C-alpha positions in Angstrom: 145.5 134.8 18.8 142.6 136.5 20.4 139.2 136.7 18.9 137.4 139.9 17.5 136.4 142.6 19.9 132.7 143.0 20.7 132.1 145.9 18.3 133.7 143.8 15.4 131.6 140.8 16.5 128.3 142.8 16.4 129.2 144.3 13.0 130.1 140.9 11.5 126.8 139.4 12.7 124.9 142.3 11.4 126.5 141.9 7.9 125.7 138.2 7.9 122.0 138.9 8.7 119.5 139.9 6.1 119.3 143.7 5.4 115.5 144.0 4.9 115.7 147.8 5.1 117.7 148.0 1.9 115.4 149.2 -0.9 114.7 146.7 -3.7 115.4 147.6 -7.4 112.4 149.3 -8.9 109.6 146.8 -9.9 111.7 143.7 -8.9 110.7 141.3 -6.3 113.5 138.7 -6.0 111.9 136.9 -3.2 109.4 135.5 -5.6 112.1 133.6 -7.5 111.2 130.1 -6.1 107.4 130.8 -6.6 108.1 131.9 -10.2 110.2 128.8 -10.8 107.5 126.4 -9.4 104.7 128.2 -11.1 106.4 128.2 -14.5 107.2 124.5 -13.9 103.6 123.5 -13.1 102.3 125.5 -16.0 104.7 123.9 -18.4 103.9 120.5 -17.0 100.1 121.0 -17.6 100.6 122.3 -21.1 103.2 119.7 -22.1 101.2 116.8 -20.6 97.9 118.0 -22.1 99.4 118.6 -25.6 101.0 115.1 -25.7 98.4 113.1 -23.9 100.9 112.0 -21.3 98.2 112.1 -18.5 95.7 109.9 -20.2 95.0 106.6 -18.4 97.1 103.7 -19.6 95.5 100.8 -21.4 95.3 97.5 -19.6 96.6 99.1 -16.4 94.6 100.0 -13.3 94.1 103.7 -13.1 94.6 105.5 -9.7 92.5 108.4 -10.9 93.2 111.9 -12.3 94.2 113.3 -8.9 97.1 110.9 -8.6 98.0 111.1 -12.3 98.3 114.9 -12.3 99.8 115.2 -8.8 102.8 113.0 -9.7 104.5 115.5 -12.1 103.2 118.6 -10.1 104.8 117.4 -6.9 107.9 116.4 -8.8 108.4 120.0 -10.0 108.2 121.4 -6.4 110.5 118.6 -5.4 113.1 119.4 -8.1 113.1 123.1 -7.4 113.4 122.5 -3.6 116.3 120.1 -4.2 118.1 122.5 -6.5 117.7 125.4 -4.1 119.0 123.2 -1.2 122.2 122.1 -3.0 122.9 125.6 -4.5 122.4 127.3 -1.1 124.9 125.0 0.5 127.4 125.5 -2.3 126.9 129.3 -1.9 127.4 129.0 1.9 130.6 126.9 1.5 132.3 128.3 -1.6 130.8 131.5 -3.1 129.7 134.0 -0.5 132.7 135.8 1.1 132.9 136.7 4.7 132.4 140.4 5.6 135.5 142.5 5.1 135.8 143.4 8.7 134.6 140.2 10.3 138.0 138.8 11.4 139.3 135.2 11.0 136.8 133.7 13.4 133.8 134.8 11.2 135.5 134.0 7.9 135.1 130.3 8.5 131.4 130.7 9.4 128.8 129.8 6.8 126.7 132.8 5.8 123.5 132.7 7.9 121.0 133.6 5.1 122.3 130.9 2.8 122.2 128.2 5.5 118.7 129.2 6.5 117.5 129.0 3.0 119.1 125.5 2.6 117.4 124.4 5.8 113.9 125.4 4.6 114.4 124.1 1.1 115.7 120.8 2.3 112.6 120.3 4.5 110.4 121.0 1.5 112.5 118.6 -0.6 112.2 115.9 2.1 108.4 116.3 2.4 107.7 116.4 -1.3 110.0 113.3 -1.7 107.8 111.4 0.7 104.7 112.6 -0.9 106.1 111.6 -4.3 106.8 108.1 -3.0 103.1 107.7 -2.0 101.9 109.1 -5.3 104.3 107.0 -7.3 103.3 103.8 -5.5 99.6 104.6 -5.9 100.1 105.3 -9.6 102.0 102.1 -10.2 99.5 100.0 -8.2 96.5 101.7 -9.6 95.1 102.5 -6.2 93.4 105.8 -5.4 94.5 107.8 -2.4 91.3 106.9 -0.6 91.7 103.2 -1.2 92.1 101.4 2.2 94.4 98.9 0.6 97.0 101.6 -0.2 98.7 102.0 3.3 99.4 98.3 4.0 100.6 97.6 0.5 102.8 100.7 0.5 104.4 99.7 3.8 105.0 96.2 2.5 106.2 96.9 -1.0 107.7 100.4 -1.0 111.2 99.1 -0.6 110.8 96.4 -3.2 110.1 98.8 -6.1 113.0 100.7 -7.6 111.3 104.1 -8.0 109.9 104.2 -4.5 113.1 102.8 -2.9 115.1 105.5 -4.6 112.6 108.0 -3.5 112.9 106.9 0.1 116.8 107.1 -0.1 116.5 110.6 -1.6 114.0 111.7 1.2 116.4 110.3 3.9 119.3 112.4 2.4 117.0 115.4 2.4 116.0 115.0 6.0 119.6 114.6 7.1 120.6 117.7 5.1 117.8 119.7 6.7 118.7 118.7 10.2 122.4 119.3 9.6 121.9 122.7 8.0 119.7 123.7 10.9 122.7 123.5 13.3 125.6 124.0 10.8 127.7 127.1 11.4 131.0 126.4 9.5 131.8 126.3 5.8 133.3 122.9 6.1 130.0 121.6 7.4 128.1 123.2 4.6 130.5 121.6 2.1 129.8 118.1 3.6 126.1 118.7 3.5 126.3 119.9 -0.1 128.1 116.6 -0.9 125.3 114.6 0.8 122.6 116.7 -1.0 124.4 116.0 -4.3 124.3 112.3 -3.6 120.6 112.5 -2.8 120.0 114.1 -6.2 122.3 111.8 -8.1 120.5 108.7 -7.0 117.3 110.0 -8.5 118.9 109.3 -11.9 118.7 105.6 -11.1 114.9 105.8 -11.5 115.1 107.5 -14.8 115.3 104.4 -16.9 114.1 100.9 -16.4 113.9 97.6 -18.3 116.3 95.3 -20.0 118.0 97.3 -22.8 121.6 97.6 -23.8 121.6 101.3 -23.2 120.3 101.2 -19.6 123.5 102.3 -18.0 124.1 105.0 -20.5 120.7 106.5 -19.8 121.1 106.2 -16.0 124.6 107.8 -16.0 123.4 110.6 -18.3 120.3 111.4 -16.3 122.3 111.4 -13.1 124.7 114.0 -14.5 121.8 115.9 -16.0 120.1 116.2 -12.7 123.2 117.4 -10.8 124.1 119.9 -13.5 120.6 121.2 -13.6 120.2 121.6 -9.9 123.4 123.4 -9.4 122.7 125.7 -12.3 119.1 126.4 -11.7 119.2 126.4 -7.9 122.3 128.6 -8.0 120.4 131.3 -10.0 117.4 131.2 -7.7 119.7 131.5 -4.7 121.6 134.3 -6.2 118.5 136.2 -6.9 117.2 135.6 -3.4 120.3 136.6 -1.6 121.8 139.3 -3.7 120.7 142.0 -1.3 122.0 140.3 1.9 125.4 139.0 0.8 128.7 141.0 0.7 130.5 141.6 -2.6 127.7 140.7 -4.9 129.8 141.1 -8.1 132.3 138.5 -6.9 129.6 136.1 -5.9 127.9 136.6 -9.3 131.2 136.0 -11.1 131.9 132.8 -9.2 128.4 131.6 -9.8 128.8 132.4 -13.5 131.7 129.9 -13.7 129.6 127.3 -11.8 126.7 128.0 -14.2 128.9 127.5 -17.2 129.9 124.0 -15.9 126.2 123.2 -15.2 125.2 124.4 -18.7 127.8 122.2 -20.4 126.9 119.2 -18.2 123.2 119.5 -18.9 123.8 119.9 -22.7 126.1 117.0 -23.0 124.2 114.6 -20.8 120.9 115.7 -22.4 122.2 114.8 -25.9 123.5 111.5 -24.7 120.2 110.6 -22.9 118.3 111.6 -26.1 120.3 109.2 -28.2 119.1 106.3 -25.9 115.4 107.3 -26.3 115.3 108.2 -30.0 115.9 105.7 -32.8 116.1 108.2 -35.7 115.7 111.9 -36.5 112.1 111.2 -37.4 111.3 110.3 -33.8 111.6 114.1 -33.1 108.1 114.4 -34.7 106.7 112.1 -32.0 105.1 113.6 -28.8 108.1 112.6 -26.8 110.5 114.0 -29.5 108.6 117.4 -29.6 109.1 117.8 -25.8 112.8 117.2 -26.3 112.8 119.8 -29.0 111.1 122.2 -26.6 113.7 121.5 -23.9 116.5 122.0 -26.4 115.1 125.4 -27.4 114.8 126.4 -23.7 118.4 125.3 -23.2 119.5 127.4 -26.1 117.6 130.4 -24.8 119.2 130.0 -21.4 122.6 129.8 -23.0 122.0 133.1 -24.8 120.9 134.7 -21.5 124.0 133.4 -19.8 126.2 134.9 -22.5 124.5 138.2 -22.0 125.1 138.0 -18.3 128.8 137.6 -18.9 129.0 140.3 -21.5 126.9 143.0 -19.9 125.1 142.5 -16.5 128.1 141.1 -14.7 130.3 143.9 -16.1 127.7 146.4 -14.9 127.6 144.9 -11.4 131.5 145.1 -11.2 131.3 148.7 -12.2 129.0 149.5 -9.3 125.7 149.8 -11.2 122.6 148.8 -9.3 121.6 145.1 -10.0 118.2 146.0 -11.5 119.0 144.7 -15.0 120.8 141.7 -13.6 117.8 140.7 -11.4 115.3 141.2 -14.2 117.3 139.0 -16.6 117.9 136.4 -13.9 114.1 136.3 -13.1 113.5 135.7 -16.8 116.0 132.8 -16.7 114.2 131.4 -13.7 110.9 131.3 -15.6 112.6 129.4 -18.4 114.4 127.1 -16.0 111.1 126.3 -14.2 109.5 125.6 -17.6 112.3 123.2 -18.4 111.7 121.4 -15.1 108.0 121.2 -16.0 108.7 119.8 -19.5 111.1 117.3 -17.9 108.3 116.1 -15.5 106.0 115.6 -18.5 108.7 113.7 -20.3 108.9 111.3 -17.4 105.3 110.5 -18.0 105.7 110.0 -21.7 106.7 106.8 -23.5 109.8 107.3 -25.6 109.8 106.1 -29.3 112.5 103.5 -28.5 110.9 101.0 -26.0 112.8 100.5 -22.7 112.2 96.7 -22.8 113.4 94.3 -25.4 110.6 91.9 -26.3 112.7 88.7 -26.0 116.0 89.5 -24.3 118.8 86.9 -24.3 120.0 85.5 -21.0 123.0 87.7 -21.0 121.0 90.9 -21.8 118.4 90.0 -19.1 121.0 89.4 -16.4 123.7 92.0 -17.1 121.9 94.5 -19.2 124.2 94.0 -22.2 124.3 91.5 -25.1 126.6 88.5 -24.9 130.1 89.2 -26.3 131.7 86.8 -28.8 134.0 84.0 -27.8 137.2 85.5 -26.5 139.1 82.5 -27.8 138.9 84.1 -31.2 140.6 87.4 -32.2 137.3 89.2 -32.0 138.0 90.3 -28.3 140.9 92.6 -29.5 138.4 94.9 -31.3 135.6 94.7 -28.6 134.5 98.1 -27.5 131.4 99.3 -25.7 131.7 102.9 -24.7 131.1 103.5 -20.9 130.4 107.2 -21.3 130.7 108.0 -17.6 134.3 106.8 -17.3 135.2 108.1 -20.7 134.0 111.6 -19.6 135.9 111.2 -16.3 139.1 110.3 -18.3 138.7 113.2 -20.8 137.9 115.8 -18.1 140.8 114.5 -15.9 143.3 114.9 -18.7 142.0 118.3 -19.6 142.1 119.5 -16.0 145.6 118.2 -15.5 146.8 119.9 -18.6 145.3 123.2 -17.4 146.9 122.7 -14.0 150.3 122.1 -15.5 150.1 125.4 -17.5 148.7 127.2 -14.4 151.5 125.9 -12.3 154.1 127.1 -14.7 152.4 130.5 -14.9 152.3 130.7 -11.1 156.0 129.8 -11.0 156.9 132.5 -13.5 154.8 135.1 -11.6 156.6 134.2 -8.4 159.9 134.5 -10.2 159.1 138.0 -11.4 158.0 139.0 -7.9 161.2 137.6 -6.3 163.3 139.6 -8.9 161.4 142.8 -8.0 162.0 142.2 -4.3 165.6 141.1 -5.0 166.5 144.5 -6.4 166.3 145.9 -2.9 168.3 143.2 -1.2 171.9 142.3 -1.1 173.2 139.9 -3.8 173.0 136.3 -2.9 175.4 133.4 -3.7 175.8 132.3 -7.3 174.1 129.0 -7.0 171.1 130.8 -5.3 171.0 133.3 -8.1 170.9 130.5 -10.7 168.1 128.8 -8.8 166.1 132.0 -8.6 166.2 132.6 -12.4 164.6 129.2 -13.3 160.9 128.7 -13.7 159.9 125.5 -11.9 158.8 123.0 -14.6 156.3 120.2 -13.8 158.1 116.8 -14.4 157.1 115.4 -17.8 157.0 111.9 -16.4 154.3 112.7 -13.9 152.2 114.1 -16.8 152.9 110.9 -18.7 151.8 108.8 -15.8 148.6 110.7 -15.4 147.7 110.6 -19.0 148.5 106.9 -19.2 146.4 106.2 -16.1 143.4 108.0 -17.6 143.8 106.2 -20.9 144.1 102.9 -19.0 140.9 103.8 -17.1 139.0 104.4 -20.4 140.3 101.3 -22.0 139.7 99.1 -19.0 136.1 100.2 -18.5 135.1 100.5 -22.2 137.3 97.9 -23.8 137.4 94.1 -23.7 138.3 93.9 -20.1 135.1 95.8 -19.1 133.0 94.0 -21.6 134.0 90.4 -20.7 134.3 91.3 -17.0 130.5 91.2 -16.9 130.2 87.6 -18.0 133.4 85.7 -17.1 135.3 85.4 -13.8 138.8 85.6 -15.2 138.0 88.8 -17.0 136.3 90.1 -13.8 139.5 89.4 -12.0 141.4 91.3 -14.7 139.1 94.3 -14.3 139.6 94.4 -10.6 143.4 94.1 -10.6 143.8 96.4 -13.5 141.9 99.2 -11.8 143.6 98.7 -8.4 147.2 97.8 -9.5 147.6 99.5 -12.9 145.3 102.5 -13.2 145.5 103.6 -9.5 149.3 103.6 -9.3 149.7 105.6 -12.5 147.2 108.2 -11.3 148.9 108.5 -7.9 152.3 108.8 -9.7 150.9 111.8 -11.4 150.7 113.5 -8.1 147.5 115.5 -8.7 147.4 116.9 -5.2 150.8 118.5 -5.4 149.9 119.9 -8.8 146.7 121.4 -7.3 148.7 123.1 -4.6 150.9 124.7 -7.2 148.3 125.5 -9.8 145.3 126.7 -7.8 145.2 130.1 -6.3 144.4 130.1 -2.6 141.4 132.3 -1.4 141.7 134.8 1.3 138.0 135.6 1.9 137.2 132.6 4.0 135.4 130.7 1.2 136.3 127.1 0.2 137.6 127.3 -3.3 138.8 124.4 -5.5 142.2 124.5 -3.8 140.9 124.6 -0.3 138.5 121.7 -1.1 141.1 119.5 -2.9 144.0 120.1 -0.6 141.9 120.1 2.5 140.6 116.7 1.8 143.9 115.4 0.5 145.9 116.6 3.5 143.2 115.8 6.1 144.0 113.6 9.0 141.5 111.0 7.8 143.4 110.6 4.5 146.7 110.6 6.2 145.5 107.8 8.4 144.0 105.8 5.5 147.4 106.1 3.6 149.4 104.4 6.3 150.9 101.3 4.7 149.3 98.9 7.2 145.9 100.5 7.0 145.9 100.8 3.2 147.0 97.1 2.8 144.3 95.9 5.2 141.6 97.9 3.5 142.6 96.5 0.1 142.6 92.9 1.3 139.4 93.2 3.3 137.6 94.9 0.4 138.6 92.1 -2.0 137.5 89.5 0.4 134.2 91.2 1.2 133.4 91.5 -2.5 134.0 87.8 -3.4 133.1 86.1 -0.1 129.6 87.6 0.1 126.7 88.2 -2.2 128.2 91.6 -3.3 129.7 90.0 -6.4 126.2 89.1 -7.6 125.1 92.7 -7.2 128.3 94.0 -9.0 127.6 91.7 -12.0 123.8 92.2 -12.3 123.1 95.8 -11.2 124.4 99.2 -12.4 124.9 100.7 -8.9 126.7 97.6 -7.7 129.0 97.6 -10.7 129.7 101.3 -10.2 130.5 100.9 -6.5 132.8 98.0 -7.4 134.8 100.1 -9.9 135.0 103.1 -7.6 136.0 101.0 -4.6 138.8 99.3 -6.7 140.1 102.7 -7.7 140.0 104.2 -4.3 141.5 101.2 -2.5 144.2 100.8 -5.1 144.9 104.6 -4.9 145.3 104.4 -1.0 147.8 101.6 -1.3 149.7 103.3 -4.0 149.8 106.6 -2.1 151.0 104.7 1.0 153.8 103.1 -1.0 154.9 106.1 -3.1 154.7 108.9 -0.5 158.1 110.4 0.5 160.0 108.4 3.1 163.4 110.0 3.2 165.0 111.5 6.3 163.7 115.0 5.6 161.7 116.6 8.4 158.1 115.7 8.1 158.6 113.5 5.1 158.3 110.1 6.8 155.1 108.9 8.4 155.2 107.5 11.9 154.8 104.0 10.7 156.9 103.8 7.6 158.8 101.0 9.1 162.3 102.6 8.9 162.9 101.8 12.5 163.0 103.9 15.7 166.6 104.7 15.3 166.4 105.8 11.7 167.9 109.3 11.5 168.2 111.8 8.7 169.5 110.7 5.4 168.7 107.9 2.9 166.8 105.0 4.3 164.6 102.2 2.9 161.1 102.0 4.5 161.0 98.4 5.5 157.4 98.6 6.6 156.3 99.4 3.1 158.2 96.5 1.7 156.6 94.2 4.2 153.1 95.4 3.2 153.9 94.8 -0.5 155.1 91.3 0.5 151.8 90.7 2.3 149.9 91.7 -0.9 152.0 89.3 -3.0 151.4 86.5 -0.5 147.7 87.3 -0.6 147.8 87.1 -4.4 149.3 83.6 -4.2 146.9 82.5 -1.6 144.0 83.7 -3.7 145.2 81.8 -6.7 145.7 78.7 -4.7 142.2 78.9 -3.2 140.6 79.4 -6.6 142.5 76.4 -8.0 141.6 74.1 -5.1 138.1 75.1 -4.0 135.0 73.2 -5.2 132.6 76.1 -4.9 132.0 78.5 -7.8 131.7 82.2 -7.1 128.5 83.8 -8.4 127.5 80.4 -9.9 123.9 81.4 -10.4 124.9 84.5 -12.3 127.5 82.9 -14.6 125.5 79.8 -15.1 122.4 81.8 -15.9 124.2 83.5 -18.8 124.2 80.3 -20.8 127.2 81.3 -22.9 128.2 78.6 -25.4 131.9 79.3 -24.8 131.7 79.3 -21.0 130.8 75.9 -19.8 133.5 75.0 -17.2 133.1 77.6 -14.5 135.6 75.9 -12.2 138.3 76.1 -14.9 137.3 79.8 -15.4 138.0 80.5 -11.7 141.5 78.9 -12.0 142.2 81.2 -14.9 141.1 84.1 -12.7 143.6 83.2 -10.1 146.4 83.1 -12.7 145.3 86.6 -13.9 145.6 87.9 -10.3 149.2 86.6 -10.1 150.1 87.8 -13.5 149.2 91.4 -12.6 149.7 91.8 -8.9 153.1 90.2 -8.5 154.9 92.2 -11.2 153.3 95.5 -10.1 154.3 94.9 -6.5 157.9 94.1 -7.6 158.0 97.3 -9.6 156.7 99.3 -6.7 159.2 97.7 -4.3 162.1 98.6 -6.7 160.8 102.2 -6.8 160.6 102.4 -3.0 164.1 101.0 -2.6 165.7 103.3 -5.1 163.9 106.4 -3.8 164.9 105.4 -0.2 168.6 105.0 -1.1 168.7 108.2 -3.0 166.9 110.2 -0.2 164.5 111.9 -2.5 163.4 115.3 -1.4 159.6 115.3 -0.8 159.4 119.0 -1.8 160.4 118.1 -5.3 157.6 117.2 -7.7 
């Protein structure tokens, strides 16, 4: 296939460049949107902080001076707006802005130049303000004015030791990488990866939102992380849309796509905000405190933004699609930007205010001080059956996953029915086919009920494992920790893989034809990528699982997983991912159909078409079983105790013999891993003998 001709090339490039000569709507200056957001945020910060006394010097703490105290929230507003614009501009470049209608396939894969340039500039502002924020935060915490000569050496020595400054440095590093990458990025795929990195850089900021030893620490951190991501996508998206509405093609389509994204952001911000507020307020009466009043203001702003979004959907978007000039849309959007900037400012003032519920427990128990949660009761009693501590992050993941899967099943059936109707219309002009073919063509493809059942069971198992007794006792006892790991990797992950979400996405999601990366392109593109195909080879997946388990328990990572929220979160995610890779390697089609079997499925070089049993997969399952027996034997014979300082420091009255607890952990590994591997082996053998068609769901 040849590339576009030179005139088409020039025309495509011209359409991707800003059209400064196009007249603006009367009285509207969309280029001021970032300035408006920052100005409104700073004004709201000053008013909120002054009215609540949040900027007053703290008692019994060294004061760095008014310049530092007031600069911290002001710089944070600029930082937040820049981060929001960065992430949103990259999302626009990857998924929202279509290619010019006459640009050709070569330009359809290119990221829109204005959006990428905007992301580059915003990312540099984000990075610089993040570094400035690190300096100001450290000076504020240390009580050192900016002119104090002791500030630079102490900052260089202690910046990585303090949570707030360490997180700020990580976020700044992500921003610098995003800025550098966006400066040279040309494709939509590159923009998508940079958007993911920017999202990570924003998500980690939630780790600095709550400190201290309290039993709601993880809930607050999770809620604030989701709150930040939802707010940045929503707010930054509106700013980017206002800035670029004159230079992008098909503004109504872009605005409609952003509207769907904004609805997601609004719901995420509302839900996470309510959850975070419950961890900071002890009763309804706390709303009358200065902290509570700021929360009420934020809630009112959120409600006003919800009304504005509803008006967009009901009137201005309809007017845009009807070809009306975007004056009303831009005016309403700029009003929203003012409110969003004010919300950012109130949030910055909130970060300087003390919540009614103290973040530190005066005299925490050893279990609360080490793990962040109170000690559970003795599991030897029946109390463990009813143990429940909601992990809202994974509960939300389970609920959203079930809902999305249900919508996908309905969408797949609708798509099948639509294809059936289209085939009938085409068939009227063709010769009659064979009877069996006619019967096949009159049936709507139904998604297998057992796949839906596997997915729902997997999500329910995920929720119960993370919020039920396994997740609770897994923080304080090794045998329960082992149960948590193997349940995620060998029960939850295989059930989710058996639900075949990737195949459902291919059938349910509508492919885009304008060059943008929609949900289908992103999900299927990652799932069918060469990297994922390589990772789901049986040998590779088995090796990764065993190396991951060894690396967690043979190094100091186990201590981090038991005592820190990021460590525990990484452990849970790694268990799910590694278990899913192994399950995908085992359960992928391996019959004799063309393209069904992988190059290393172990069926042998002479295996031809027809039913066959993948011996390589069975060997890998056998290796996992042998590793489980070896692990149990080592735990029973070793004299060393894993994470002895952590488990011993809990001082639980019912957990005295740590060595015996490790032996029980090995028994748990055998009890779960061996039966699951046997079941998977039976499934592989039966499917191989039947020669299952990989095209079937």
